[in-house]
All heavy atoms as an XYZ file, in Angstrom:
1013
protein
N     138.606     81.718     95.259
C     137.815     82.561     96.160
C     138.147     84.023     95.526
O     139.314     84.246     95.499
C     138.133     82.463     97.559
C     137.510     83.431     98.428
S     137.846     83.131    100.095
C     139.211     84.382    100.225
N     137.238     84.721     95.163
C     137.408     86.148     94.758
C     137.414     87.126     96.017
O     136.304     87.649     96.121
C     136.329     86.540     93.803
C     136.485     85.497     92.523
C     135.333     85.855     91.610
N     135.249     84.885     90.528
C     135.395     85.142     89.248
N     135.459     86.282     88.824
N     135.334     84.146     88.406
N     138.472     87.034     96.761
C     138.496     87.858     98.010
C     138.180     89.271     97.757
O     137.605     90.100     98.592
C     139.822     87.713     98.665
C     141.005     87.914     97.786
C     141.750     86.887     97.112
C     141.499     89.170     97.481
N     142.675     87.674     96.337
C     142.653     88.847     96.536
C     141.309     90.544     97.783
C     143.486     89.944     96.025
C     142.205     91.515     97.189
C     143.210     91.159     96.463
N     138.382     89.825     96.552
C     138.067     91.229     96.260
C     136.558     91.557     96.058
O     136.263     92.732     96.004
C     138.965     91.642     94.988
C     138.651     90.823     93.788
C     137.517     91.080     92.888
C     139.210     89.637     93.419
N     137.546     90.134     91.870
C     138.625     89.212     92.274
C     140.274     88.798     93.851
C     138.898     88.034     91.547
C     140.722     87.789     93.097
C     140.097     87.315     92.078
N     135.863     90.448     96.030
C     134.431     90.638     95.993
C     133.659     90.854     97.434
O     132.501     91.170     97.439
C     133.764     89.425     95.361
C     134.011     89.424     93.899
C     133.012     90.333     93.289
N     133.129     90.538     91.828
C     132.479     91.339     91.126
N     131.651     92.175     91.819
N     132.605     91.424     89.853
N     134.520     90.669     98.386
C     133.975     90.953     99.753
C     133.914     92.306    100.070
O     134.755     93.036     99.822
C     134.779     90.212    100.817
C     134.911     88.667    100.756
C     135.803     88.155    101.860
C     135.720     86.745    101.974
N     136.584     86.207    102.997
N     132.725     92.847    100.476
C     132.431     94.272    100.756
C     133.496     94.748    101.699
O     134.008     95.908    101.497
C     131.003     94.422    101.312
N     133.810     94.082    102.853
C     134.674     94.615    103.839
C     136.162     94.782    103.275
O     136.876     95.646    103.550
C     134.858     93.692    105.053
C     135.145     92.314    104.836
O     134.760     91.813    103.782
O     135.810     91.653    105.752
N     136.577     93.809    102.322
C     137.865     93.922    101.706
C     137.905     95.100    100.742
O     138.860     95.782    100.754
C     138.189     92.622    100.985
C     139.516     92.675    100.046
C     138.311     91.398    101.849
N     136.861     95.253    100.005
C     136.681     96.373     99.063
C     136.857     97.707     99.765
O     137.550     98.628     99.299
C     135.438     96.359     98.317
C     135.310     95.107     97.266
C     133.996     95.083     96.646
O     132.957     95.995     96.872
N     133.689     94.053     95.837
N     136.240     97.780    100.927
C     136.318     98.966    101.727
C     137.627     99.129    102.315
O     138.274    100.222    102.169
C     135.172     98.886    102.855
C     135.044    100.257    103.580
C     134.047    100.111    104.651
O     133.425     99.181    104.933
N     133.696    101.252    105.284
N     138.220     98.188    102.916
C     139.548     98.285    103.491
C     140.588     98.719    102.404
O     141.419     99.525    102.704
C     139.996     97.047    104.169
O     139.082     96.666    105.203
C     141.358     96.982    104.707
N     140.501     97.984    101.289
C     141.519     98.342    100.243
C     141.124     99.506     99.406
O     141.929    100.015     98.533
C     141.708     97.072     99.274
C     142.184     95.801     99.970
C     142.414     94.737     98.899
C     143.511     96.089    100.783
N     139.917    100.045     99.509
C     139.420    101.094     98.643
C     139.513    100.893     97.142
O     139.992    101.614     96.388
C     140.236    102.441     98.985
C     140.119    102.900    100.466
C     140.915    104.143    100.727
C     140.595    104.681    102.043
N     141.532    104.293    103.143
N     139.021     99.604     96.972
C     139.092     99.153     95.501
C     138.071     99.798     94.715
O     136.857    100.170     95.127
C     138.697     97.734     95.474
C     139.760     96.661     96.039
C     139.116     95.280     96.074
C     141.003     96.805     95.277
N     138.388    100.283     93.463
C     137.467    101.011     92.626
C     136.648     99.883     91.914
O     137.015     98.725     91.737
C     138.169    101.811     91.546
O     138.940    100.956     90.748
C     139.003    102.822     92.330
N     135.606    100.320     91.309
C     134.636     99.370     90.514
C     135.493     98.909     89.334
O     135.438     97.625     88.994
C     133.534    100.126     89.920
C     132.559     99.098     89.260
C     131.129     99.600     89.143
N     130.415     99.860     90.296
C     129.942     99.056     91.168
N     130.051     97.715     90.818
N     129.376     99.427     92.194
N     136.404     99.725     88.787
C     137.236     99.428     87.628
C     138.266     98.372     88.052
O     138.497     97.340     87.296
C     137.868    100.625     87.122
O     138.784    100.263     86.055
N     138.886     98.497     89.203
C     139.791     97.421     89.619
C     139.115     96.143     89.876
O     139.670     95.085     89.495
C     140.444     97.971     91.023
C     141.551     98.953     90.785
C     142.049     99.437     92.218
O     141.291     99.784     92.981
N     143.304     99.344     92.308
N     138.026     96.184     90.462
C     137.326     94.934     90.833
C     136.894     94.161     89.485
O     137.146     92.985     89.251
C     135.950     95.242     91.548
C     136.250     95.671     93.008
C     135.065     93.908     91.583
C     135.114     96.285     93.678
N     136.550     95.003     88.516
C     136.255     94.333     87.119
C     137.507     93.769     86.468
O     137.519     92.626     85.904
C     135.677     95.446     86.227
C     134.098     95.736     86.633
C     133.635     96.944     85.813
O     134.385     97.585     84.953
O     132.404     97.305     86.202
N     138.627     94.531     86.654
C     139.918     93.967     86.101
C     140.468     92.826     86.751
O     141.013     91.894     86.211
C     140.938     95.128     86.110
C     140.715     96.186     84.953
C     141.910     97.140     84.835
N     142.471     97.544     85.959
C     142.372     98.737     86.643
N     141.628     99.651     86.057
N     143.118     99.010     87.694
N     140.247     92.784     88.192
C     140.574     91.683     88.962
C     139.768     90.418     88.516
O     140.308     89.319     88.238
C     140.439     91.871     90.474
C     141.331     92.874     91.038
C     141.090     93.135     92.540
C     142.833     92.558     90.825
N     138.534     90.568     88.276
C     137.613     89.489     87.761
C     138.081     89.001     86.400
O     138.174     87.864     86.138
C     136.226     89.876     87.628
C     135.322     89.947     88.883
O     135.822     89.106     89.874
O     134.504     90.699     89.135
N     138.431     89.957     85.474
C     138.804     89.498     84.232
C     140.149     88.813     84.254
O     140.323     87.757     83.629
C     138.986     90.842     83.346
C     137.808     91.457     82.786
C     138.197     92.906     82.044
C     137.112     90.538     81.801
N     141.116     89.233     85.065
C     142.389     88.437     85.299
C     142.089     87.062     85.815
O     142.600     86.100     85.207
C     143.227     89.235     86.294
O     143.548     90.586     85.716
C     144.550     88.606     86.454
N     141.290     87.029     86.759
C     140.924     85.639     87.458
C     140.256     84.779     86.416
O     140.675     83.571     86.235
C     140.060     85.839     88.641
C     139.738     84.622     89.360
C     140.601     84.096     90.366
C     138.516     83.904     89.068
C     140.254     82.967     91.157
C     138.310     82.720     89.720
C     139.154     82.270     90.720
N     139.209     85.227     85.720
C     138.410     84.444     84.611
C     139.408     84.065     83.438
O     139.156     82.920     82.968
C     137.401     85.328     84.127
C     136.231     85.439     85.208
O     136.142     84.734     86.147
O     135.456     86.376     85.114
N     140.378     84.935     83.056
C     141.213     84.608     81.928
C     142.034     83.433     82.252
O     142.249     82.594     81.457
C     142.041     85.934     81.576
C     142.918     85.614     80.301
C     143.673     86.840     79.971
N     144.613     87.292     80.930
C     144.550     88.466     81.591
N     143.535     89.389     81.303
N     145.246     88.708     82.580
N     142.731     83.495     83.396
C     143.535     82.371     83.815
C     142.904     81.022     84.361
O     143.370     79.964     84.315
C     144.477     82.894     84.914
C     145.362     84.050     84.568
C     146.243     83.662     83.441
O     146.785     82.537     83.445
O     146.515     84.607     82.616
N     141.566     81.161     84.765
C     140.991     80.035     85.439
C     140.808     78.816     84.605
O     141.049     77.591     85.172
C     139.671     80.395     85.950
C     139.020     79.415     86.902
C     137.868     79.924     87.858
N     137.565     79.130     88.788
C     136.659     78.162     88.736
N     135.939     77.938     87.629
N     136.363     77.427     89.804
N     140.404     78.829     83.328
C     140.153     77.621     82.589
C     141.552     76.751     82.528
O     141.370     75.487     82.634
C     139.756     78.093     81.226
C     139.202     79.405     81.424
C     139.946     79.982     82.547
N     142.679     77.358     82.310
C     143.878     76.531     82.217
C     144.279     75.945     83.483
O     144.511     74.749     83.643
C     144.997     77.349     81.667
C     146.281     76.599     81.441
C     147.489     77.543     80.960
O     147.126     78.495     80.362
O     148.633     77.029     80.978
N     143.948     76.749     84.635
C     144.335     76.014     85.983
C     143.437     74.939     86.278
O     143.788     73.934     86.865
C     144.173     77.215     87.006
C     145.396     78.263     86.892
C     145.443     79.080     88.031
N     144.304     79.459     88.684
C     143.316     80.212     88.412
N     143.434     81.089     87.242
N     142.295     80.368     89.126
N     142.122     75.079     85.932
C     141.149     73.991     86.234
C     141.443     72.797     85.431
O     141.571     71.654     85.793
C     139.773     74.572     85.904
C     138.763     73.264     85.938
C     139.201     75.572     86.871
N     141.920     72.932     84.107
C     142.220     71.865     83.232
C     143.610     71.204     83.830
O     143.582     69.952     83.895
C     142.500     72.283     81.803
N     144.415     71.875     84.341
C     145.603     71.403     84.844
C     145.310     70.606     86.223
O     145.793     69.409     86.416
C     146.658     72.508     85.159
C     147.511     72.920     83.972
C     148.315     74.178     84.348
C     148.480     71.749     83.529
N     144.557     71.070     86.973
C     144.079     70.385     88.091
C     143.426     69.040     87.850
O     143.634     68.036     88.576
C     143.073     71.189     89.131
C     143.786     71.940     90.107
C     142.854     72.555     91.272
N     141.440     72.511     91.115
C     140.709     73.476     90.648
N     141.284     74.597     90.337
N     139.356     73.293     90.582
N     142.521     69.093     86.830
C     141.892     67.750     86.418
C     142.801     66.821     85.861
O     142.879     65.704     86.294
C     140.869     68.037     85.383
C     139.608     68.740     85.885
C     138.508     68.877     84.798
N     137.342     69.573     85.352
C     136.713     70.540     84.790
N     137.178     70.996     83.598
N     135.724     71.116     85.370
N     143.824     67.345     85.109
C     144.781     66.426     84.699
C     145.752     65.852     85.733
O     146.046     64.734     85.767
C     145.715     67.166     83.598
C     146.653     66.342     82.896
C     146.054     65.285     82.050
C     147.182     64.520     81.225
N     146.630     63.388     80.545
N     146.074     66.673     86.755
C     146.823     66.203     87.782
C     146.028     65.057     88.530
O     146.615     64.154     89.081
C     147.111     67.435     88.812
C     148.087     68.487     88.238
C     147.655     66.899     90.248
C     148.225     69.849     88.902
N     144.878     65.312     88.884
C     143.947     64.397     89.571
C     143.951     63.109     88.763
O     144.003     61.961     89.383
C     142.621     64.892     89.877
N     143.800     63.193     87.552
C     143.748     62.009     86.775
C     145.101     61.186     86.695
O     145.085     59.970     86.898
C     143.415     62.392     85.227
C     143.448     61.285     84.168
C     143.289     61.915     82.762
O     142.526     62.736     82.542
O     144.095     61.555     81.898
N     146.106     61.870     86.515
C     147.426     61.273     86.606
C     147.872     60.784     87.926
O     148.386     59.672     88.117
C     148.481     62.209     86.047
C     148.464     62.498     84.644
S     148.677     61.235     83.513
C     150.358     60.702     83.829
N     147.307     61.473     88.954
C     147.604     61.034     90.299
C     146.917     59.712     90.640
O     147.476     58.858     91.336
C     147.207     62.173     91.353
C     147.900     62.052     92.644
O     149.017     61.596     92.662
O     147.393     62.598     93.638
N     145.611     59.634     90.257
C     144.924     58.345     90.280
C     145.573     57.177     89.648
O     145.756     56.075     90.191
C     143.462     58.588     89.863
C     142.595     59.347     90.697
C     141.097     59.214     90.328
N     140.857     59.770     89.031
C     140.601     61.059     88.763
N     140.543     62.004     89.672
N     140.352     61.517     87.415
N     146.050     57.426     88.339
C     146.840     56.443     87.642
C     148.102     55.905     88.434
O     148.245     54.801     88.574
C     147.122     57.019     86.272
C     148.065     56.045     85.355
C     147.230     54.770     85.135
C     148.434     56.764     84.119
N     148.813     57.057     88.881
C     150.020     56.647     89.759
C     149.541     55.852     90.901
O     150.322     54.752     91.251
C     150.732     57.924     90.204
C     151.923     57.658     90.954
C     152.978     56.775     90.336
C     152.569     59.094     91.347
N     148.667     56.218     91.674
C     148.130     55.460     92.785
C     147.779     54.035     92.515
O     148.159     53.242     93.224
C     146.944     56.340     93.451
C     146.990     56.055     95.020
C     145.944     57.028     95.635
N     145.976     58.339     95.273
C     144.951     59.134     94.764
N     143.807     58.472     94.657
N     145.113     60.284     94.349
N     147.057     53.882     91.345
C     146.671     52.516     90.910
C     147.850     51.605     90.641
O     148.013     50.478     91.071
C     145.764     52.545     89.738
C     144.379     52.901     90.027
C     143.299     52.632     88.892
N     143.726     53.252     87.530
C     143.455     54.364     87.224
N     142.580     55.133     87.952
N     143.878     54.865     86.118
N     148.858     52.180     89.940
C     150.139     51.448     89.580
C     150.820     51.063     90.878
O     151.354     49.898     90.986
C     151.004     52.360     88.608
C     152.456     51.932     88.751
C     150.401     52.530     87.335
N     150.865     52.082     91.801
C     151.534     51.816     93.239
C     150.867     50.823     93.951
O     151.555     49.756     94.451
C     151.687     53.064     94.009
C     152.596     54.214     93.412
C     152.488     55.489     94.303
C     154.137     53.793     93.432
N     149.558     50.763     94.029
C     148.722     49.737     94.802
C     148.889     48.459     94.092
O     148.900     47.492     95.007
C     147.252     50.266     94.859
C     147.081     51.442     95.766
C     145.685     51.880     95.373
O     144.874     51.496     94.679
O     145.362     52.934     96.255
N     149.044     48.312     92.942
C     149.321     46.966     92.208
C     150.673     46.299     92.776
O     150.690     45.176     92.811
C     149.244     46.989     90.726
C     147.822     47.112     90.128
C     147.918     46.963     88.656
N     146.725     47.746     88.099
C     146.785     48.729     87.229
N     148.077     49.049     86.685
N     145.736     49.307     86.833
N     151.613     47.206     92.804
C     152.948     46.777     93.421
C     153.801     45.945     92.411
O     154.844     45.382     92.847
N     153.444     45.871     91.121
C     154.068     45.059     90.328
C     154.805     45.926     89.049
O     155.348     45.344     88.043
C     153.342     43.915     89.686
C     152.197     44.369     89.007
O     151.856     45.600     88.979
N     151.465     43.377     88.404
N     154.817     47.217     89.177
C     155.451     48.067     88.130
C     156.817     48.253     88.152
O     157.414     47.959     89.247
C     154.760     49.386     88.175
N     157.505     48.349     87.029
C     158.804     48.691     87.060
C     159.231     49.979     87.629
O     158.325     51.015     87.550
C     159.386     48.579     85.445
C     159.178     47.191     84.833
C     160.090     46.182     85.403
O     161.421     46.494     85.796
O     159.634     44.957     85.447
N     160.258     50.108     88.198
C     160.786     51.348     88.821
C     160.640     52.553     87.882
O     160.177     53.650     88.180
C     162.189     51.197     89.458
C     162.209     50.330     90.700
O     161.098     50.090     91.185
O     163.301     50.184     91.223
N     161.035     52.228     86.579
C     161.083     53.331     85.622
C     159.702     53.811     85.301
O     159.573     54.974     85.004
C     161.800     52.787     84.339
C     163.171     52.969     84.314
C     163.755     54.422     84.573
O     163.282     55.318     83.871
O     164.607     54.561     85.511
N     158.769     52.965     85.293
C     157.282     53.293     85.006
C     156.783     54.388     86.177
O     156.284     55.328     85.956
C     156.395     52.131     84.949
C     155.001     52.474     84.937
C     156.753     51.305     83.642
N     156.977     53.893     87.424
C     156.714     54.624     88.632
C     157.316     55.977     88.566
O     156.844     57.068     88.700
C     156.957     53.925     89.887
C     156.762     54.873     91.017
C     156.183     52.643     89.917
N     158.707     56.050     88.223
C     159.471     57.207     88.143
C     158.827     58.071     87.054
O     158.725     59.322     87.348
C     161.000     56.858     87.793
C     161.720     58.102     87.709
C     163.189     57.771     87.419
C     164.073     58.962     87.262
N     164.976     59.022     86.104
N     158.532     57.608     85.938
C     158.138     58.411     84.758
C     156.749     58.993     85.223
O     156.394     60.261     85.006
C     158.028     57.609     83.596
C     157.647     58.496     82.294
C     157.413     57.589     81.191
N     156.047     57.041     81.040
C     155.653     55.836     81.241
N     156.442     54.848     81.153
N     154.414     55.358     81.322
N     155.855     58.141     85.838
C     154.388     58.613     86.103
C     154.583     59.705     87.261
O     153.811     60.764     87.064
C     153.600     57.572     86.551
C     153.085     56.580     85.539
C     152.403     55.473     86.161
C     152.088     57.411     84.509
N     155.452     59.529     88.127
C     155.639     60.508     89.250
C     156.204     61.814     88.744
O     155.748     62.863     89.118
C     156.655     59.915     90.199
O     156.724     60.759     91.383
N     157.191     61.708     87.851
C     157.723     62.855     87.259
C     156.658     63.664     86.381
O     156.600     64.894     86.511
C     158.938     62.597     86.346
C     160.111     62.210     87.174
C     161.256     61.861     86.267
O     160.982     61.311     85.018
O     162.272     61.621     86.747
N     155.763     62.896     85.713
C     154.716     63.581     84.964
C     153.620     64.291     85.901
O     153.349     65.470     85.734
C     153.950     62.563     84.137
C     154.678     62.059     82.899
C     153.928     60.960     82.281
O     153.049     60.374     82.776
N     154.538     60.536     81.061
N     153.302     63.623     87.004
C     152.407     64.361     87.939
C     153.090     65.473     88.561
O     152.502     66.613     88.698
C     151.983     63.191     89.161
C     151.344     63.981     90.237
C     151.162     62.215     88.535
N     154.317     65.423     88.944
C     154.973     66.734     89.446
C     155.290     67.745     88.609
O     155.196     68.944     88.923
C     156.233     66.149     90.115
C     156.130     65.228     91.406
C     155.114     65.796     92.407
O     155.125     67.063     92.749
O     154.316     64.936     92.840
N     155.508     67.387     87.217
C     155.580     68.438     86.184
C     154.290     69.214     86.072
O     154.202     70.380     86.034
C     156.070     67.756     85.020
N     153.184     68.422     86.120
C     151.826     69.174     86.003
C     151.487     70.028     87.218
O     151.060     71.085     87.038
C     150.772     68.014     85.920
C     150.651     67.313     84.544
C     149.818     66.130     84.693
C     150.255     68.340     83.541
N     151.916     69.487     88.388
C     151.858     70.408     89.651
C     152.743     71.559     89.539
O     152.147     72.645     89.899
C     152.205     69.571     90.887
C     151.120     68.619     91.351
C     151.422     68.094     92.709
N     150.458     67.166     93.087
C     150.565     65.882     93.354
N     151.761     65.332     93.166
N     149.682     64.976     93.599
N     153.822     71.372     89.003
C     154.720     72.647     88.759
C     154.114     73.588     87.875
O     154.046     74.829     88.068
C     156.068     72.204     88.465
N     153.498     73.097     86.743
C     152.833     73.977     85.781
C     151.784     74.687     86.391
O     151.451     76.038     86.250
C     152.376     73.190     84.561
C     153.355     72.754     83.647
C     152.671     71.804     82.556
O     151.502     71.951     82.442
N     153.503     71.103     81.837
N     150.816     74.052     87.190
C     149.764     74.645     87.841
C     150.160     75.688     88.818
O     149.625     76.766     88.838
C     148.936     73.515     88.566
C     147.774     74.046     89.227
N     147.734     74.439     90.574
C     146.491     74.218     88.675
C     146.549     74.880     90.942
N     145.815     74.756     89.851
N     151.246     75.458     89.668
C     151.726     76.563     90.508
C     152.370     77.694     89.892
O     152.069     78.696     90.253
C     152.764     75.811     91.507
C     152.100     74.779     92.486
O     151.068     74.835     92.642
N     152.866     73.827     92.876
N     152.978     77.487     88.775
C     153.431     78.670     88.122
C     152.401     79.490     87.438
O     152.294     80.784     87.559
C     154.407     78.033     86.913
C     154.667     79.288     85.995
C     155.754     77.537     87.435
N     151.354     78.818     86.952
C     150.123     79.613     86.501
C     149.422     80.339     87.531
O     148.996     81.530     87.403
C     149.057     78.697     85.815
C     149.621     77.851     84.582
C     149.980     78.781     83.415
N     149.152     79.810     83.137
C     149.462     80.933     82.342
N     150.768     80.942     81.868
N     148.708     81.832     82.079
N     149.341     79.725     88.668
C     148.672     80.251     89.859
C     149.492     81.488     90.285
O     148.960     82.613     90.642
C     148.437     79.437     90.938
C     147.912     79.843     92.195
C     147.867     78.748     93.216
N     147.379     79.219     94.486
C     148.049     79.764     95.485
N     149.455     79.721     95.243
N     147.600     80.134     96.493
N     150.826     81.357     90.442
C     151.744     82.347     90.723
C     151.657     83.646     89.836
O     151.625     84.741     90.244
C     153.111     82.007     90.920
O     153.102     80.910     91.994
C     154.069     83.061     91.298
N     151.609     83.327     88.569
C     151.639     84.464     87.567
C     150.230     85.065     87.689
O     150.137     86.391     87.565
C     151.846     83.837     86.181
C     153.199     83.344     85.907
C     153.223     82.621     84.519
C     154.064     84.588     85.865
N     149.099     84.390     87.968
C     147.823     85.038     88.125
C     147.898     85.961     89.321
O     147.386     87.054     89.349
C     146.671     83.948     88.254
C     145.331     84.673     88.335
S     144.127     83.574     89.030
C     144.798     83.285     90.653
N     148.370     85.469     90.465
C     148.397     86.307     91.681
C     149.361     87.533     91.342
O     148.917     88.567     91.857
C     149.078     85.470     92.978
C     148.004     84.364     93.255
C     149.428     86.344     94.106
C     148.622     83.312     94.306
N     150.460     87.374     90.736
C     151.282     88.568     90.369
C     150.451     89.596     89.481
O     150.575     90.686     89.760
C     152.483     88.003     89.659
C     153.452     89.078     89.398
C     153.947     89.978     90.287
C     153.760     89.476     88.007
C     154.851     90.954     90.023
C     154.759     90.365     87.694
C     155.193     91.243     88.579
N     149.683     88.894     88.518
C     148.887     89.977     87.765
C     147.836     90.587     88.517
O     147.619     91.885     88.292
C     148.138     89.126     86.618
N     147.242     90.011     89.443
C     146.301     90.527     90.384
C     146.978     91.693     91.288
O     146.460     92.744     91.354
C     145.444     89.560     91.207
C     144.607     88.858     90.409
C     144.889     90.137     92.457
C     143.893     87.632     91.076
N     148.192     91.346     91.793
C     148.791     92.280     92.568
C     149.263     93.573     91.740
O     149.281     94.738     92.263
C     150.270     91.615     93.136
C     150.074     90.862     94.360
C     148.735     90.726     95.020
C     151.235     90.476     94.988
C     148.746     89.962     96.104
C     151.056     89.667     96.222
C     149.765     89.463     96.796
N     149.495     93.355     90.536
C     149.835     94.542     89.723
C     148.709     95.423     89.464
O     148.959     96.589     89.036
C     150.508     94.082     88.395
C     151.812     93.512     88.445
C     152.612     93.373     87.195
N     151.640     92.829     86.176
C     152.011     91.956     85.130
N     153.160     91.530     85.179
N     150.991     91.511     84.390
N     147.528     94.956     89.607
C     146.443     95.836     89.517
C     146.008     96.542     90.690
O     145.082     97.439     90.794
C     145.135     95.018     88.995
C     145.159     94.803     87.544
C     144.655     93.441     87.136
N     144.873     93.228     85.659
C     145.990     92.863     84.991
N     147.174     92.847     85.733
N     146.095     92.661     83.747
N     146.757     96.268     91.819
C     146.617     97.012     93.109
C     147.658     98.199     93.215
O     148.742     97.861     92.652
C     146.737     96.171     94.187
C     145.725     95.001     94.310
C     146.019     94.093     95.407
C     144.307     95.483     94.280
N     147.313     99.146     93.850
C     148.296    100.129     94.116
C     149.256     99.752     95.299
O     148.863     98.752     95.949
C     147.601    101.577     94.644
O     147.029    101.259     95.790
C     146.562    102.075     93.573
N     150.419    100.304     95.361
C     151.253    100.040     96.474
C     150.617     99.922     97.937
O     150.727     99.112     98.746
C     152.462    100.958     96.457
C     152.464    101.251     95.007
C     150.996    101.312     94.595
N     149.695    101.058     97.992
C     149.043    101.253     99.387
C     147.912    100.031     99.524
O     147.782     99.540    100.573
C     148.348    102.529     99.354
C     149.147    103.735     99.290
C     149.742    104.161     97.938
O     149.281    103.615     96.928
O     150.661    104.996     97.977
N     147.392     99.661     98.413
C     146.435     98.552     98.530
C     147.162     97.211     98.726
O     146.565     96.325     99.535
C     145.533     98.432     97.167
C     144.651     99.567     97.119
C     143.962     99.581     95.638
O     144.627     99.355     94.633
N     142.713    100.028     95.454
N     148.254     97.012     98.211
C     149.004     95.836     98.452
C     149.533     95.809     99.915
O     149.351     94.785    100.615
C     150.267     95.707     97.500
C     149.906     95.400     96.099
C     151.048     94.966     95.285
N     152.007     96.030     95.105
C     152.100     97.012     94.016
N     151.163     96.789     93.160
N     152.977     97.820     93.975
N     149.916     96.915    100.482
C     150.283     97.069    101.895
C     149.066     96.711    102.760
O     149.064     95.970    103.643
C     150.803     98.230    102.204
N     147.925     97.290    102.500
C     146.692     96.959    103.203
C     146.301     95.505    103.023
O     145.818     94.926    104.172
C     145.611     97.979    102.773
N     146.407     94.887    101.962
C     146.096     93.535    101.824
C     146.932     92.634    102.640
O     146.557     91.712    103.328
C     146.246     93.122    100.248
C     145.941     91.609    100.064
C     144.599     91.217    100.303
C     146.203     91.399     98.442
N     148.389     93.048    102.597
C     149.304     92.259    103.480
C     148.876     92.334    104.883
O     148.938     91.316    105.646
C     150.716     92.777    103.280
O     151.053     92.567    101.738
C     151.695     91.988    104.162
N     148.613     93.472    105.393
C     148.047     93.630    106.807
C     146.826     92.907    107.083
O     146.672     92.320    108.045
C     147.983     95.129    107.050
C     147.447     95.488    108.449
C     148.438     95.095    109.513
O     149.649     94.858    109.359
O     148.069     95.130    110.624
N     145.995     93.038    106.159
C     144.607     92.248    106.252
C     144.920     90.797    106.413
O     144.392     90.041    107.228
C     143.600     92.582    105.079
C     142.246     92.244    105.197
C     141.593     92.824    106.423
C     141.551     92.585    103.840
N     145.814     90.263    105.679
C     146.138     88.813    105.631
C     146.761     88.448    107.021
O     146.632     87.418    107.476
C     146.960     88.488    104.463
C     146.229     88.527    103.248
C     147.251     87.881    102.069
N     147.337     86.523    102.282
C     148.584     85.867    102.192
N     149.661     86.595    101.879
N     148.633     84.628    102.386
N     147.466     89.378    107.590
C     148.099     89.192    108.853
C     147.223     89.193    110.072
O     147.429     88.409    110.961
C     149.206     90.216    109.098
C     150.239     90.025    110.093
C     151.160     91.064    110.327
N     150.652     92.421    110.761
C     150.318     92.576    111.984
N     150.424     91.502    112.969
N     149.743     93.642    112.539
N     146.148     90.050    109.916
C     145.333     90.162    111.047
C     143.952     89.544    111.141
O     143.310     89.203    112.006
C     145.077     91.599    111.386
O     144.355     92.238    110.165
C     146.343     92.343    111.652
N     143.624     89.086    109.667
C     142.262     88.581    109.694
C     142.355     86.964    109.370
O     142.946     86.553    108.457
C     141.592     89.221    108.402
C     140.113     88.821    108.271
O     139.839     87.517    108.109
O     139.185     89.694    107.997
N     141.714     86.209    110.232
C     141.788     84.836    110.225
C     141.314     84.223    108.945
O     141.865     83.294    108.333
C     141.147     84.139    111.377
N     140.174     84.842    108.314
C     139.714     84.264    107.154
C     140.683     84.520    105.989
O     140.767     83.790    105.001
C     138.333     84.980    106.824
C     137.179     84.506    107.692
O     137.325     83.346    108.247
O     136.228     85.229    107.739
N     141.326     85.682    106.054
C     142.133     86.013    104.968
C     143.603     85.302    105.111
O     144.303     85.122    104.072
C     142.503     87.532    104.977
C     141.264     88.424    104.464
S     140.915     88.113    102.898
C     142.026     89.130    102.011
N     143.846     84.812    106.295
C     145.108     84.076    106.467
C     145.061     82.791    105.801
O     145.981     82.301    105.256
C     145.352     83.797    107.998
C     146.328     84.808    108.568
C     146.947     84.282    109.805
N     145.919     84.095    110.879
C     145.406     85.004    111.756
N     145.697     86.195    111.702
N     144.546     84.573    112.543
N     143.786     82.225    105.656
C     143.702     80.967    104.986
C     143.628     81.305    103.440
O     143.606     80.339    102.703
C     142.475     80.174    105.397
O     141.274     80.950    105.170
N     143.441     82.461    103.026
C     143.342     82.889    101.699
C     143.992     84.140    101.820
O     144.598     84.593    102.784
N     143.969     85.122    100.883
C     143.154     84.929     99.500
C     143.874     83.936     98.536
O     143.331     83.731     97.571
C     143.125     86.401     99.029
C     144.288     86.958     99.545
C     144.558     86.321    100.849
N     145.068     83.513     98.847
C     145.875     82.794     97.872
C     145.660     81.336     97.871
O     146.125     80.688     97.007
C     147.263     83.301     97.917
C     147.287     84.892     98.011
C     147.824     85.486     99.158
C     146.821     85.643     96.906
C     147.837     86.816     99.261
C     146.853     86.937     96.976
C     147.334     87.550     98.162
N     145.121     80.806     98.995
C     144.967     79.433     99.056
C     143.949     78.814     98.291
O     144.065     77.830     97.736
C     144.751     79.011    100.660
C     144.428     77.547    100.839
C     145.908     79.450    101.433
N     142.764     79.577     98.183
C     141.750     79.008     97.439
C     141.509     79.660     96.171
O     140.270     79.757     95.630
C     140.507     79.085     98.449
C     140.529     78.521     99.602
C     140.492     77.031     99.518
O     139.928     76.423     98.593
O     141.185     76.326    100.296
N     142.502     80.233     95.422
C     142.383     80.879     94.252
C     141.685     80.120     93.132
O     141.203     80.722     92.216
C     143.725     81.416     93.678
C     143.884     82.845     93.790
C     144.892     83.324     94.588
C     142.978     83.704     93.173
C     145.100     84.748     94.665
C     143.159     84.895     93.241
C     144.181     85.509     94.019
N     141.796     78.687     93.095
C     141.241     77.987     92.021
C     139.933     77.543     92.144
O     139.402     76.795     91.318
C     142.191     76.770     91.767
C     143.584     77.194     91.426
O     143.691     78.235     90.747
O     144.576     76.530     91.836
N     139.311     77.746     93.188
C     137.907     77.282     93.507
C     136.832     77.982     92.771
O     136.915     79.152     92.412
C     137.604     77.201     94.942
C     138.623     76.505     95.722
C     138.369     74.984     95.823
N     139.230     74.217     96.671
C     140.301     73.775     96.280
N     140.914     73.953     95.034
N     141.118     72.973     97.094
């Protein structure tokens, strides 16, 4: 979700057109890798689920698959965190404070802007 595209957020944070463009570029630059990781996580998670449902795999196989899924999730979370940090760096301290307050008081923003970053 590109929360910075909402007119009320732009007004509250006093985002400039240049900032909005830079936020879009940051989001777009990071998105393909995050989407690819999400797909790989889903694929590996399905494989792990099938192995578990069969119930006849060796413990080591389940352990290895589980570790692979969790390692992919960790990679995805790190990429997401770095993207959020890059977005924060494009905001002024005043804008970051206003965003924090907006997230505290606005129900739509409480479920985001960081929950739905990959959609």
